[in-house]
N, C-alpha and C positions, 0 to 999 in steps of 0.2 A: 919532342917527335913531332916533325912536320909531316901531314899527310898529305900526298897530293890526291886531285881528283878523282873520286871513286863513281863509276857508274857500271849499272847492270847492262848485260847485252842489249845493243838496240839504242845505247845514248840515255838511257833512264837514269836519273839521279838516286843516288844510294841513301835510302831512307834511314839508316842507322848513321850515316853521317850526319844527315840534314837534324835528326833529332838530336845529336851529340852537339850542335851548333846552337839549336834551341835552349838546350840545358844550359849551357855556357853562358849564353846570353840572359838567362834569365838570374844565372848567379851575378852577373857583372853588373846588371840592372839593379839587382839587389844593393850592391855596394856602392853602384856609382848614382843611381836614378838613369834615367833615358837622357837626361841632358848632358851628364858628366860622363858617361859612357862611350868609349872609342871602339870602333870595327877591328883594330888591331889587337886591343886587350880583350875582345871577346874571342878572336880569331887563335891567339895565344891559350887563352882557356879552353877552348875547344880541340887544341892540338891540331890546327889546320892553317894553310898559309892565307893570307889576305885574298888573294885571287879566287881561292875558292868560295871563301866566305860571300864575297860579291857574285860569283857565280849562281850561289843558291838562292841569295836574298837581296841584291843589288845594292840596296842602301838599309842605314841603321833604323831608318823611319819604317820601311817595310820590315825588318825584324822585330822590332817592337811591336807592331800591330799582330804578326803571327804570334808572339809570345803571349801577348795579349788575350788573342783568341783562344789560345791553348787555355789558358787560366781560365776564362769565361766559360768555355765548353764543359769545364769542370765544375763551377761554382753556380753558373745560372741555373741549369735544370735542377739541382738540388736546392735551390731557393725556390723555385717555381712549385717544387713537389710539397716542400713543407707549408709552404703560403695558400697553395691548393688545397690542401688535405682537409679532411674532415677533424682535424685535430683539434680539442680546444683552444681557443686564444692564449692562456698561459704557457701551455707546451709550444706552440707556434713561436711564441717569442722568445723563450728560452734558445730553441733552435735555433733560430734566425741568428741570434746574436753568436751563440758559439760557431755557427758554421761561418759566418761572414768574418767575425775575427779570426777565425784560425784560416779562412783562406786566404785573406788578405795578408796576414801574417807571414803567409808562406812566399808571397808574391808583393811586398809592401811598397813596390814602385809605381804599383796599377793605380793607385788614387791620383799621384802627382802626374804620370803619362793621362791620364782622362781630362784632369784639369787643362794639361797643356794644350791636347788634342781640342778641347771646347773653346778655348782661346784662340789657337792658332789654325786650326783646319777642322770647323765643327762638322764639315760634310764628309769628314773620313768617319766620325762615329755614326752616320747614318749608313755609311756604306758597311761598315761592320755588322750592324743590325741586318740588314737587307742580306748580307752574306749567310746569314743563318738560314736565310729561307722563308718562304711567305708562311709556313705554319709556325715560325718563330713569333712574329707577332699576334696571329690567333689564339696561340698558347698562353701568351702573357695577357692578353684580353681576359680570357676565360678565367685565370687566376685572379684577376683584379676585380671581376664580377663575383666570384666566388668568395674572395675576401671583403668584399663591399656588402653582400648578402649578410654574412655573418656577424659584421661588426653593426649592422643596421638591427640585426634580431637581438644582439645583446644591449644595444642602447634603447631598443623599445621595449625589453624586458628589465630594463633599470640596472644592469650589471654594469655598463659601462657609460661613461660622457658620449654623446655622440661625437663620432670623428670620420672622415671620409676614409676610403681606403688610399686615396693618394697622400693625404696628410699622414695618415699612420705608417705608410711605408717610407716616407721621407724622411720623418722623423727617426724609425729605426737605424737607417741608412747612415743619417748624419751622425747620429750618436755614437754608432759604430765605427766611422772612418775618421771621423774628426781627428783621434788619437795620431793615426797614420799620416795625416795631411800637415799636422801642427806639430810634428816631431822634432823639427828645429827649434820650435817654441819652446817646447816640454825641454829640451835638452839645456836651452839658453836660461830660462827661469828658474826650472825644477832641479838641474843639474843631472839629467837621467842619462846616464850611459846606456851602452846594450842591454846589460845586465839588469839593471833598475828597470828601464823600459819594456822588458820581458816579463818580469815580476808585475807590473802595472798592468798590461795585458789580462796575464791570469786573474788578477784582482776583478778587472774590467767584465771578463766574463761572467765572474760570480754576482756581480754588484748590478749591471746594467739592465738584467732581464726584470728585476723587482722594482727598479726606477722605471722602465717603462710601463709598467703595469701600476704602478701606482699612479702613475699620469692619466691613466684608463680610469681609473676609481676601482681597480680590482684589489 
């Protein structure tokens, strides 16, 4: 069934249709990646015609950016809450790993999308950050300062090896995201199909926090 353009009185766009398109795009991006996805496939998945798809989002790049923003709006505040809390470092590491892997697992196209944007149009990533509002950068800086103070205190007490907040954060992100970025390589070298990759992620959720904490000396 193909749905024709829906608008509220006054010509406003229908939010249910818009969300249905976003949900369909996410599913197609998961299957194809942003590079392999086609607007016609997204339209078919959403049950709308391609003209309506273009009316709402104009282009695949704009649609990908919107899907990314929606996913980031769920993931980033939760990450900030974990890292900026007063919880002990072992708890933060475990919660971060679980949240990050589970969040990206639901949107596995995001790492590839970000890398592509960094190489092709890095200014768009800055625009995405700016779109979150001036409070986003201030909140991120507050989280970084809180985490840095916690790491300094732990190092001064001899509990962990000295490490900056930036290195700590990048190490955790890199270890979490690598399987998603290297998925084709894992498929080729280790013969991982979808089921075995899913089991691998389950194992990584369990193993990775301990690996990170041992690297800190905990």
